[in-house]
BAPA-607135 format. One line per field, with one value per residue: z, y, x of N, C-alpha, C, CB in turn; residue number from 1; chain. Coordinates in Angstrom, 2 decimals, always signed. Glycine has a CB too. Layout:
BEGIN
n.Z [Z,...] .
n.Y [Y,...] .
n.X [X,...] .
ca.Z [Z,...] .
ca.Y [Y,...] .
ca.X [X,...] .
c.Z [Z,...] .
c.Y [Y,...] .
c.X [X,...] .
cb.Z [Z,...] .
cb.Y [Y,...] .
cb.X [X,...] .
num [NUM,...] .
chaine [A,...] .
END
This chain:
BEGIN
n.Z [+47.50,+47.55,+45.47,+43.15,+41.86,+38.63,+35.49,+32.37,+29.37,+26.07,+22.84,+19.49,+16.44,+13.32,+11.93,+11.23,+13.13,+15.41,+16.63,+17.23,+19.00,+21.12,+21.95,+22.76,+24.90,+26.73,+27.14,+28.34,+30.72,+31.18,+32.45,+31.16,+28.44,+26.19,+23.00,+20.42,+17.34,+15.32,+13.77,+11.97,+11.47,+10.98,+11.26,+9.47,+7.53,+6.44,+6.00,+6.87,+5.37,+2.75,+3.72,+4.23,+6.55,+9.73,+12.04,+15.08,+18.52,+21.33,+24.71,+28.03,+31.55,+33.91,+36.38,+37.32,+36.85,+35.05,+32.95,+32.04,+30.98,+28.92,+27.23,+26.48,+25.06,+22.93,+21.64,+20.86,+19.23,+17.34,+16.51,+14.48,+12.14,+11.78,+11.61,+14.48,+17.58,+21.00,+24.17,+27.58,+30.46,+33.71,+35.83,+38.02,+39.51,+40.34,+42.33,+41.79,+42.73,+41.50,+39.18,+39.96,+40.66,+40.51,+37.50,+35.67,+33.18,+29.78,+27.39] .
n.Y [-28.57,-25.63,-24.94,-22.96,-22.97,-22.17,-20.87,-22.06,-20.62,-21.47,-20.48,-21.09,-19.86,-18.02,-16.61,-13.90,-12.73,-12.32,-9.84,-8.48,-10.28,-10.35,-7.67,-7.62,-9.49,-8.21,-5.83,-6.81,-7.70,-9.74,-10.76,-11.72,-13.75,-16.51,-17.27,-19.62,-21.21,-23.29,-26.32,-28.08,-29.56,-28.81,-28.60,-26.57,-26.08,-23.74,-20.38,-16.97,-15.18,-14.80,-14.84,-16.35,-18.89,-20.54,-21.59,-19.77,-20.45,-19.34,-18.78,-18.22,-17.65,-17.26,-15.89,-17.46,-15.78,-13.87,-15.55,-16.30,-13.86,-13.45,-15.68,-15.23,-12.85,-13.74,-15.48,-13.75,-11.93,-13.20,-15.88,-16.20,-15.30,-16.04,-18.71,-19.99,-21.40,-21.88,-22.92,-23.96,-24.87,-26.32,-25.66,-26.44,-24.21,-23.35,-20.73,-19.23,-16.91,-14.70,-14.40,-13.55,-10.95,-7.68,-6.32,-3.27,-2.58,-2.14,+0.48] .
n.X [-14.52,-16.44,-19.30,-21.25,-24.50,-25.19,-26.45,-25.58,-25.50,-25.70,-25.17,-25.54,-24.70,-24.90,-21.92,-22.09,-23.67,-22.20,-21.12,-23.51,-24.77,-22.92,-23.06,-25.77,-25.75,-24.02,-25.41,-27.72,-26.68,-24.77,-21.63,-19.43,-18.12,-17.52,-16.29,-16.24,-15.32,-17.41,-18.54,-21.10,-24.34,-27.75,-31.33,-32.10,-30.12,-29.01,-27.75,-28.24,-26.86,-24.40,-21.87,-18.75,-17.64,-17.37,-19.92,-20.58,-20.02,-21.27,-20.83,-21.99,-21.95,-24.45,-26.75,-29.88,-32.22,-31.28,-30.62,-33.15,-34.07,-32.20,-32.64,-35.31,-34.98,-33.33,-35.09,-37.22,-35.90,-34.21,-34.92,-36.92,-35.75,-33.04,-30.57,-30.21,-29.53,-30.32,-29.47,-29.86,-28.10,-27.82,-25.13,-22.41,-20.40,-17.14,-15.94,-18.18,-19.36,-18.26,-19.67,-22.10,-22.06,-23.44,-23.60,-22.99,-25.09,-24.13,-24.63] .
ca.Z [+47.22,+47.35,+44.13,+43.01,+40.70,+37.69,+34.20,+31.23,+28.15,+24.87,+21.63,+18.26,+15.49,+12.15,+12.34,+11.00,+14.31,+16.58,+17.33,+17.76,+20.15,+22.21,+22.44,+23.48,+26.19,+27.61,+27.46,+29.25,+32.03,+31.32,+32.80,+30.29,+27.46,+25.42,+21.64,+19.65,+16.05,+15.33,+12.52,+12.22,+10.58,+11.71,+10.47,+8.43,+6.50,+5.74,+6.68,+6.38,+4.47,+1.99,+4.30,+4.56,+7.92,+10.59,+13.05,+16.36,+19.74,+22.34,+26.00,+29.15,+32.83,+34.51,+37.38,+36.67,+36.38,+33.84,+31.90,+31.49,+30.14,+27.71,+26.34,+25.93,+24.05,+21.75,+20.97,+20.22,+18.31,+16.33,+16.08,+13.25,+10.97,+11.67,+12.08,+15.81,+18.65,+22.33,+25.19,+28.94,+31.32,+35.09,+36.04,+39.33,+39.18,+41.40,+42.32,+41.14,+43.20,+40.58,+38.12,+40.56,+40.90,+39.74,+36.56,+35.13,+31.76,+28.84,+26.56] .
ca.Y [-27.14,-25.20,-24.49,-22.20,-23.41,-21.11,-21.30,-21.93,-20.38,-21.74,-19.99,-21.45,-18.92,-17.62,-15.69,-12.51,-12.25,-12.27,-8.55,-8.18,-11.14,-9.87,-6.43,-7.96,-10.11,-7.18,-4.90,-7.49,-7.82,-10.80,-10.19,-12.26,-14.74,-17.19,-17.59,-20.55,-21.58,-24.64,-26.88,-29.03,-29.50,-28.78,-28.78,-25.56,-26.18,-22.48,-19.17,-15.80,-14.41,-15.58,-14.71,-17.64,-19.04,-21.52,-21.03,-19.46,-21.01,-18.30,-19.31,-17.31,-18.13,-16.21,-16.26,-17.95,-14.71,-13.29,-16.55,-16.20,-12.64,-13.65,-16.64,-14.55,-11.90,-14.50,-15.99,-12.69,-11.13,-13.94,-17.20,-16.20,-14.84,-16.58,-20.05,-19.78,-22.21,-21.41,-23.86,-23.59,-26.00,-26.04,-26.02,-26.16,-23.37,-22.96,-19.27,-18.74,-15.58,-13.65,-14.27,-13.04,-9.51,-6.91,-5.48,-2.10,-2.88,-1.14,+1.03] .
ca.X [-14.55,-17.84,-19.70,-22.50,-25.26,-25.50,-26.95,-24.68,-26.25,-24.93,-25.82,-24.85,-25.28,-24.14,-20.86,-22.48,-24.38,-21.32,-21.06,-24.84,-25.01,-22.07,-23.67,-27.00,-25.42,-23.47,-26.50,-28.64,-26.04,-23.77,-20.33,-18.38,-18.54,-16.48,-16.73,-15.42,-15.90,-17.96,-19.09,-22.16,-25.49,-29.00,-32.54,-32.34,-29.10,-28.88,-27.28,-28.99,-26.01,-23.45,-20.54,-18.17,-17.18,-18.00,-20.81,-19.95,-20.61,-21.10,-21.25,-21.90,-22.46,-25.27,-27.75,-31.11,-33.12,-30.68,-30.75,-34.51,-34.14,-31.39,-33.33,-36.49,-34.49,-32.88,-36.29,-38.00,-35.09,-33.44,-35.39,-37.73,-35.00,-31.68,-30.25,-29.64,-30.11,-29.95,-29.88,-29.46,-27.75,-27.41,-23.73,-21.83,-19.26,-16.21,-15.83,-19.39,-19.76,-17.81,-20.67,-23.31,-21.92,-24.39,-22.87,-23.66,-25.30,-23.64,-25.71] .
c.Z [+46.96,+45.92,+44.21,+41.77,+39.87,+36.43,+33.16,+30.01,+26.99,+23.67,+20.45,+17.15,+14.30,+12.55,+12.15,+12.22,+15.51,+17.31,+17.92,+19.02,+21.36,+22.80,+23.26,+24.85,+27.18,+28.06,+28.47,+30.63,+32.22,+31.56,+31.93,+29.36,+26.84,+24.05,+21.01,+18.32,+16.12,+13.96,+12.90,+11.22,+11.43,+10.76,+9.33,+7.28,+5.75,+6.63,+6.09,+5.39,+3.72,+2.52,+4.63,+6.05,+8.67,+11.46,+14.26,+17.46,+20.83,+23.65,+27.08,+30.39,+33.51,+35.58,+36.67,+36.12,+35.10,+32.68,+31.24,+30.57,+28.84,+26.74,+25.72,+24.84,+22.78,+20.95,+20.22,+19.15,+17.13,+15.75,+14.74,+12.00,+10.73,+12.09,+13.40,+16.77,+19.97,+23.31,+26.51,+29.73,+32.74,+35.25,+37.45,+39.09,+40.43,+41.24,+41.63,+41.56,+42.26,+39.43,+38.65,+40.90,+40.02,+38.80,+36.19,+33.64,+30.89,+27.97,+25.10] .
c.Y [-26.73,-24.71,-23.70,-22.72,-22.19,-21.71,-21.05,-21.78,-20.62,-21.32,-20.40,-20.66,-18.69,-16.58,-14.21,-11.90,-12.00,-10.93,-8.16,-9.00,-10.70,-8.59,-6.73,-8.55,-9.08,-6.21,-5.51,-7.74,-8.97,-10.17,-10.69,-13.31,-15.38,-17.51,-18.55,-20.79,-23.01,-25.04,-27.85,-28.87,-29.53,-28.89,-27.79,-25.63,-24.88,-21.42,-18.01,-14.98,-15.35,-15.44,-16.09,-17.71,-20.07,-20.81,-20.61,-20.14,-20.02,-18.85,-18.25,-17.97,-16.99,-16.78,-16.67,-16.86,-14.07,-14.27,-16.48,-14.98,-12.83,-14.58,-15.98,-13.56,-12.63,-14.97,-14.88,-11.93,-11.94,-15.19,-17.19,-15.93,-15.57,-18.04,-19.88,-20.73,-21.68,-22.48,-23.51,-24.87,-25.51,-26.51,-25.65,-25.46,-23.09,-21.47,-18.63,-17.36,-14.47,-13.43,-13.69,-11.56,-8.77,-5.99,-4.24,-2.36,-1.75,-0.66,+0.96] .
c.X [-15.99,-18.08,-21.00,-23.20,-25.64,-26.08,-25.86,-25.56,-25.30,-25.76,-24.95,-25.52,-24.35,-23.09,-21.21,-23.17,-23.46,-21.35,-22.42,-25.12,-24.18,-22.66,-24.91,-26.69,-24.90,-24.56,-27.48,-28.03,-25.07,-22.40,-19.19,-18.94,-17.31,-17.08,-15.72,-16.10,-16.40,-18.48,-20.19,-23.27,-26.75,-30.17,-32.68,-31.34,-28.89,-28.26,-28.06,-28.18,-25.10,-22.03,-20.00,-17.82,-17.98,-19.04,-20.00,-20.73,-20.27,-21.64,-21.06,-22.50,-23.21,-26.19,-29.04,-32.02,-32.58,-30.77,-32.12,-34.64,-33.37,-32.10,-34.56,-36.07,-34.05,-34.10,-37.02,-37.22,-34.56,-34.10,-36.13,-36.90,-33.69,-31.62,-29.51,-30.33,-29.56,-30.39,-29.23,-29.22,-27.49,-25.97,-23.31,-20.50,-18.43,-15.97,-17.03,-19.81,-19.32,-18.80,-21.98,-23.21,-22.91,-23.62,-23.68,-23.84,-24.77,-24.80,-25.35] .
cb.Z [+46.02,+48.35,+43.16,+42.91,+41.11,+37.37,+33.82,+31.10,+28.10,+24.78,+21.67,+17.97,+16.17,+11.04,+11.57,+9.78,+14.70,+16.16,+16.36,+16.69,+19.81,+21.72,+21.26,+22.66,+26.00,+26.91,+26.18,+28.64,+33.02,+30.05,+34.24,+31.12,+26.37,+26.14,+20.78,+20.42,+14.90,+16.35,+11.65,+13.63,+9.56,+12.53,+11.36,+9.05,+5.52,+5.23,+6.51,+7.55,+5.24,+0.53,+5.57,+3.71,+8.64,+11.47,+13.45,+16.59,+20.06,+21.94,+26.35,+28.84,+33.74,+33.42,+38.38,+37.64,+37.47,+34.10,+32.46,+32.62,+30.92,+28.08,+27.13,+27.04,+24.62,+22.18,+21.98,+21.27,+19.05,+16.91,+17.12,+13.36,+11.10,+12.52,+11.03,+16.27,+18.47,+22.66,+24.79,+29.63,+30.77,+36.13,+35.00,+40.19,+38.54,+41.32,+41.62,+41.39,+44.58,+40.02,+37.48,+41.80,+40.63,+40.66,+35.30,+35.40,+31.47,+27.96,+26.93] .
cb.Y [-26.79,-24.09,-25.69,-20.65,-24.22,-20.26,-20.55,-23.17,-18.94,-23.24,-18.42,-23.00,-17.59,-17.06,-16.00,-12.41,-13.24,-12.56,-7.45,-8.46,-12.60,-9.63,-5.50,-8.96,-11.22,-6.41,-4.50,-8.80,-7.95,-11.71,-10.47,-12.85,-14.10,-18.49,-16.28,-21.89,-21.41,-24.74,-27.58,-28.88,-30.67,-27.50,-28.69,-24.18,-27.27,-22.00,-18.97,-14.92,-13.37,-15.17,-13.81,-17.91,-17.72,-22.25,-22.05,-17.93,-22.48,-16.97,-20.58,-15.97,-18.66,-15.49,-15.07,-18.76,-13.64,-12.89,-17.96,-16.11,-11.42,-14.22,-17.92,-13.82,-11.08,-15.71,-16.64,-11.71,-10.52,-14.32,-17.77,-15.16,-13.40,-15.77,-20.86,-18.29,-23.74,-20.01,-25.30,-22.70,-26.75,-26.74,-25.32,-27.49,-22.06,-23.78,-18.83,-19.68,-15.33,-14.00,-15.61,-13.83,-9.03,-6.10,-6.28,-0.78,-3.12,-1.72,+2.47] .
cb.X [-13.63,-18.19,-19.85,-22.23,-26.51,-24.25,-28.27,-23.70,-26.86,-24.54,-26.02,-24.90,-25.59,-25.08,-19.62,-23.40,-25.44,-19.91,-20.58,-25.93,-24.69,-20.62,-24.02,-27.83,-24.38,-22.35,-27.25,-29.09,-27.06,-23.74,-20.01,-17.25,-19.45,-15.96,-16.89,-15.20,-14.87,-19.07,-17.98,-22.71,-25.48,-29.11,-33.73,-32.28,-29.46,-30.23,-25.73,-29.40,-25.19,-23.48,-20.57,-16.93,-17.25,-16.96,-21.91,-19.89,-20.08,-21.81,-20.46,-22.61,-21.30,-26.11,-28.01,-31.87,-33.32,-29.21,-30.51,-35.54,-33.59,-30.01,-33.74,-37.26,-33.32,-32.01,-37.24,-38.49,-33.95,-32.15,-36.28,-38.83,-34.72,-30.73,-29.39,-29.79,-29.78,-30.59,-29.53,-30.55,-26.51,-28.36,-22.83,-21.66,-19.72,-14.85,-14.53,-20.48,-19.17,-16.43,-20.93,-23.63,-20.46,-25.35,-22.53,-22.85,-26.80,-22.48,-26.01] .
num [1,2,3,4,5,6,7,8,9,10,11,12,13,14,15,16,17,18,19,20,21,22,23,24,25,26,27,28,29,30,31,32,33,34,35,36,37,38,39,40,41,42,43,44,45,46,47,48,49,50,51,52,53,54,55,56,57,58,59,60,61,62,63,64,65,66,67,68,69,70,71,72,73,74,75,76,77,78,79,80,81,82,83,84,85,86,87,88,89,90,91,92,93,94,95,96,97,98,99,100,101,102,103,104,105,106,107] .
chaine [A,A,A,A,A,A,A,A,A,A,A,A,A,A,A,A,A,A,A,A,A,A,A,A,A,A,A,A,A,A,A,A,A,A,A,A,A,A,A,A,A,A,A,A,A,A,A,A,A,A,A,A,A,A,A,A,A,A,A,A,A,A,A,A,A,A,A,A,A,A,A,A,A,A,A,A,A,A,A,A,A,A,A,A,A,A,A,A,A,A,A,A,A,A,A,A,A,A,A,A,A,A,A,A,A,A,A] .
END
């Protein structure tokens, strides 16, 4: 079966950032996302707020150019203030053409 090479962006962040991150991804042009709860430990051992809850793991499949814009936005907007990591993987996606449609960014 044919596949399309896309970028899988994975963002692990504090739960208080969920709505902001979703808005940012949609505004930048991502057509969809998946959010799951996660547990773990990292170098900072801290949250920016006292809200209880697990971290979120937000994932989206995007074209390479959009991946670059999303990662740059995460770095400039969140890295200095929040416990947030962002990593990008190359993935072979079946029906990848549905992720390459040009969405109309929301405002």
